N, C-alpha and C positions, 0 to 999 in steps of 0.2 A: 210592419207591412202598412200600406195604402199612406205613409206619412206625409208624402206629397200629397194626395189626393184629400184625405181627412183635412189638411189644412187650407186648400183652395175650398171644400164646399164647407168649413165651417166658416169660415170667410163672410161665403153666399150668406148662409143661414143668418150669418148673424144680422147681415144688411137687410135681410126679408123680415127679422123680428121686429125692427125699430118702422115697419110700415105699417100703416094706420089700416089703410085696404089694399088688396090687389088689385091692378088693372091689365087689360092687355100688353101696354107697352111694360110694365116693369117683369110681368110675367117673362114678355118676349126676351128681354135683356137678362134676366136672371137666367134662362136657358140656356143663353147664348154663353154666359160664362160656366154654367154647368157643362155642355158641352167642350168647350176650351180645356176645362179642369178632366174631362174623362180621355180626350185625346191624349194629351200630356203625360195620363197616366198610362198609356199605352194601351186601351183598348181598343178593341176592334173596331173600325169604321162602321160597321153594319149594326155592331151591337150600340155605338152609340147614337147612330140616327133613330133606332127604333126606341131606345130609352128615352131621349128627349121627345119625339113623337108621342109615347103614350104619357109621360108627365106633363106635357104642356095640353094635353086634350083633356086631363083628370082635372089640372089646374085652372082649366076656365068654365070647367062643372059648378053646377051651382053650390054644391055643399063648400067646395072651398072660397069662391067669391063670396058666398053671403053668411060665412063663418066671422064669429065675434075677434077672433084671431087670424086672418087669414094667413099671415106669415107661418105661423106653425101649422096650421094646417095644410101648405105648401110643403114644407118640409116633411110631416107625414108621408104625403103623396111620393115624395123622393125616396126616403124610407122604405118604405111599401115596395116601389120599382126597385131598389136595389135588390130586395131579397127575392122577388120575382125573378131577376135576371140570373142571381145566383142560385136559385132552387128550390125557393119557398121553404124548406126546412132539411134536416139530416137526414139522409139516405144509410141506414147503417149496413152494416154488411149482410146477405142474406145466407145464413149457414144453416139454413132448415134443410138439410139433406140428409141420405146415408152416408155416416161417417165413414171415411174421413172426409169434409169436407175440403175439397180441392179449390185453393185461389192459385192462380195465373197471375204473374205480373211483369208486366212489357214494359219498355220503354226505349230511348234513347241513350247511347254510353254516355256516363258521365252526369245522368240525372238524377243519380243518388237512388238507385232501385236498389242495390243489395241493403245499404245501409236501411231502406223502407222495410224489408223483408223483417230484418232484425227488428227495428220498432212495432213493427205489427203483429209479430210474434209476442213480443211483450206485453202489448197492448190486450191482445186476446188471451193471454195468461194470465195477467194483472185482476184488469178487468172483467173480463168474462169467464174467468175461471177454466179455459178452455186448455186440454192437452194437444201439445204442438210439436209438428216436425217440421225442419225445412230442409230444402235442398237445392243444390245449384247446378242447372242445366249449362252454365256458360263454361263452356270448354273451350275457349277463344282467348279470355282476356286472361293474361299472368294474373296468379295467387288470386283471383273471383273466387275459387272454391275454398281457398284457406281464409279468404277474410269473412264469407259467411260462418264456417265452423266457428272460427275466433267470437264472433258476434252471437252463435246460438248459444256458448259455453257463457256469455257475459249476460244474457237473457235469460237463461237459464230453464232452453229448450231443447229439443231432440235433433242432432244432426242426422241426416243420411248420407255417409260418405261416397264421393264420385269423384274420378280422375278425368283428367284432359284428354286421355286415349280413348274415352268411350262415347258413344253417339247422343246426344241429349235425349233423344225418345226412349232409348233404352233405360238412361239414368232413370226419368221419369214416372217409367213403367214399375221397375224392381223398386224408385221410393214408394210407389202408391201400395205396391203388394206389400212392402214394410210397415206401413201406415194404419194397412186393414190388419195385420197379424198381431201389431204392436195396440191396438184398439186406441188408435189417436184419435181426436173430434179435427183435428184440423191440418192439413198436409199445406205448406205453402213453396209454391215452386218459383225459382228465381231462374228468370231465363238472359240469354246472352244480349249486351246491350248493342242497339244498332246505332250507327255514327249518321246516318239519314236513313229514309224510307227505302231499304235497300233490297230488290224483289226477291234474290235466292233466299234472304236470312228472312223476310216477311213469308216466304213458303215451308219454312223449315216450323217456324212458331205456328203455323195453321195446322200444319200436321200435329204437333205437340197438343194443340189445342184438341184435334178432333180425338188423338189417342187417350187422353186423362179427362174430358168432359167436365171441366172444371164450374163450380157452382160462381163464381167470381173469375172475371177476368180486368184485373187493375191496368190503368194507363200511368205511371210514375214520370213524370215531368217537371221540370225546374222553372220555379216561379218566375226568375230572373228573366227567363228568355220572351216573358213579356206576350203580345199578341202570338207570335210563333207558336207558343206552348198549345195554342187553341187549334192553330191550323195543321200543328203535327198531330194533335189529341185524332181530329179528324181523318188524316191520312190513317193511323191505325186502326181508326174507328170502323174505315171501310174496307180494311182489309181482317179485322178480330171483330168478333161480337163484344165489343167493351162493355162490361156494366158500371164500371166508375173510375174515377181519377182520382191518386195522390199527388198533391200539388207541394213536391219539396220546396227546401230553402226560403220558405214563404218569408222567414225572421230577416232576410239580406234583400228583399225586395220590396223598395221604398213606394212602387209606383202601384200594383197590385193588378195590373191589366189581365193579366191570366185570367184569376179569380173571376173577373168581371166579363171574361169571354167565353171560357170552357164550355159551361152549360147551354149556353146560347146558340154557340156555332156548332157542338157536338151533339145535342141534347142528353149527354150523360153527366151525373150530378159529380160533384167533388165530393167524395167520401172522408179523405183526411187532410190533414196539413202537417207538414215537416216545419217546427219553429226551432230548431237548434239542432245542433250535431249530437247531443246526448240521447241513450237509448229509450228515455221517457219522452223524447220530444216529441209525440206524434199528438194530433189533437183531431177529434172528429168534428167533421168541417158543419158548422151552424151557420146557413145562411141569414138568418135573423139578427144572430150575434154579430155576424161578421159587419151589418149594416148599420148598427149601431157603433161601432168602435170606427167606421168609415165618419160616419157623423159626430164623432168624439161624445159617443152617449156612454162607452164604456163596455162592457162585459162581464158583469157582474155574476151572471149563474156559472159560466168557466172558470173564473175564479173560486166561487164557492166550491164547485165541484172539484176542483184541483185541490182545494182544501182538504175537501173529506178525502180523498183518497192519498195524499203527498203528506199530511201534515201528522207528527207522530202523536195521536191520540192519549198515548199512556202519558206523554210526557207534559202534554195542557193539564192531563187531569192531575198530574202531581203537584203542577203548577197552581191550579186552583184548589188544591186542597192546604198547599202551602200558605195559600193567601186566606183560607177559611181559619186557619191557626193564627192568624196575626202575624205573620210573618213576614218581612220586606224582601221586595222584588231586588235582589243581587245581580252582580256581573253574572255570575254562573247562569243564572236566568237568560239574562240579556244575551249570553254567547248563545243557549239553546235556542233563543226567537232568532238570533240571527244566521243559525245554520237549518231553522225551519224555511227561513225565507229562501236559502239558497236550493234547498229541494223542492222549491215553487217554482223553479228557473229563474232566480232572481230577480234583482228588482225591475230589469228591463220588462220582463215578463210580465211582472204586477202592474206597473206604470201603464202598459200597453193596453190591460183591461179597465185600468180607473178611468169615471168620466171625468172631463172638463182638463185632460192632460195636453191637450191641442191649445188651451190659454195659457199655458206654462212656457215660458220663455225657454228656449234651448239650451242658452249658456248654464239655467237652473238644472234642467233636465240634465245636462252633461256631468253635473257634479253628484249624482246618484249614480253611483254606478257598483257593478258586483266586484270591482277590485276593491273597493272602498269596502267591501262588507268583510272579503277576506283579510283585508289589513287590519280590520277592528278584532276578528278573530285572533287572529293572530296576537295581538296587543294582550287581550285577555289570557291568551295561552301561556304567554310571558309571565303573569302575574302568579303569587302563591297562591294556595286555598285561601289562606287568613285574607288577603288583599281581594281575593272575588268575593268573600262574606260580609267583609267590612272596608266598603271602599273607600271611608272617611280618612284610612290610615294612610290613604297613597298621596306622598306628600313628595319634594322636590328629588332627594338621593333616589327615593322607589320608582317614581317617574323617568329618572334617566336610565336606571336599571331596567325597566320595562320596555323603553325606546330601545335601547341597545340590543335588549333580546328579541324584539321583534322587526327592527330592522326600520324602525321609523323614527321622527323627531319629537321632543318631549310636546312641543304643541299640538302635534297629533294626537297624544295620549289626553292633553287638556281639551281638543276637540272631542274627543270619544267619550269621554267621563260627564260631558257638559251632556251630550245626544243621550246616553244612559241615565243621565237625571231627568231628561224631560219624559222618556219613555216611563222611568221608574212614577214618575206623577201620573201621566197616563194609565198605566197598572193599577195605581192605587184607586183611580177613579173607576176602572172596571171592576177591581175589587175579584181578580183572577179569570182565567180562560185565554189568557195573552191574544194572540193573534185572532184565532177560530172566533173569541167573543167580541174582537174590535171589527172583525167582518160581519158580524152577523149585526152589530151596530151601524156598520155605513150601511147597511142594505138599505134599511129605511130611507139614506138620504138618495138614493141615486134615481134616475128615470124611471117611472115604473113603480117606483116604490115611495112616493108620495114626496117629490121634491131633488133640489141639484145639488153639487157640490157645495160644502162649505166654501167661503171666499178664501182665494188662492188655490183652490182644487186641493187641497190638503184634507186627510182624513182627520174627522172628530178627536178628542183627546188633547187638544190644545198643539195640534202638529206635530204630537210626540210619538205618534203610533208606530210610524215605519221610523227607522234610523236617518232621518235625511240630514 
């Protein structure tokens, strides 16, 4: 997300860093470039105008002009303004109501609404320890009810059954009654998607809203529709008292226009972003962290939070104890670290949150992918327990057998073993803790933590921290 905008703004920022002082002329030139970058990112024109005006006004202020590092001072102004446009801080769901707290989900057809219900149910169950029930009032789309039932099983929440021959209003009322009886904390109500802002369909959802009186009415919108997402959100807001927005398919949106337009146009906060197809790929939306990502400063806080939630602490502890006993990091441990990385959403998700990634050529980034991690895990799986424990025994004939068993080539095995040795060296330096310890060590090198990325944008530990 924001790849194009991030690339453009990083270039503008780098030019500014080289400026000894700021003048009206170079501020004017910079703001022209910023304006073009935002328009190319499909940010709504009124938002672009206001953004540029506010930055220009602050940039011409004494605080920036008299700063010892005016370029950096202006970058801070741009960063602060990005945060302002996207909503200052994360606004979480307001579930402080007599249980069950009802959350109504609305949106256009194909926006990923039903999938978002499943993701949100999982988020509430895992992160907030809520007892959740979900119900589908979408009696128009074939298989919508079945889809939600399947998702409910996957994310381990209760599904309230409904049928296509029932009225949405009746379904919602019965589900609410069942949620109260079952002492549920939250009831998530999935509604029928509209192909466009249709009057009859809008009347139906208004009636539904009046009947169940939700504490949260969330509008689910596809990030890839750009500034249209903000316009559609406004149309829905005029019909329904929206409390927030869920931005879906943000991982497929290289522009980011929707994220930068919605708050300003609708006045409603983006509460969550969908960053992939998996049921755990839903992140609370933090404007300040998103602004840092846009300016290629990384998003370490989100990464650390994900690690706390998704890294298997028991395995991490076991690895630490193993090192304390003086045992070496072997291929079994290497595989565990690769699997932990997959749990964190894969390499793409990690790289997206690391500072300095904009400086790394696309050619290099494209070589680092989740497919490669899967291949490496397959190679280790094709080894005998002895080979995993004592990698030094892996020679010619063994390499051929492992390659055949994992559907790879001998040169792939050689490359993987070389990467394993790099990681082994890095682990030896850290003496246990694996990825979690490596991340803690990296924190101090990030902006806000006392410095930038090491040369080349790679993590400390000789570039061997991740299996690049």
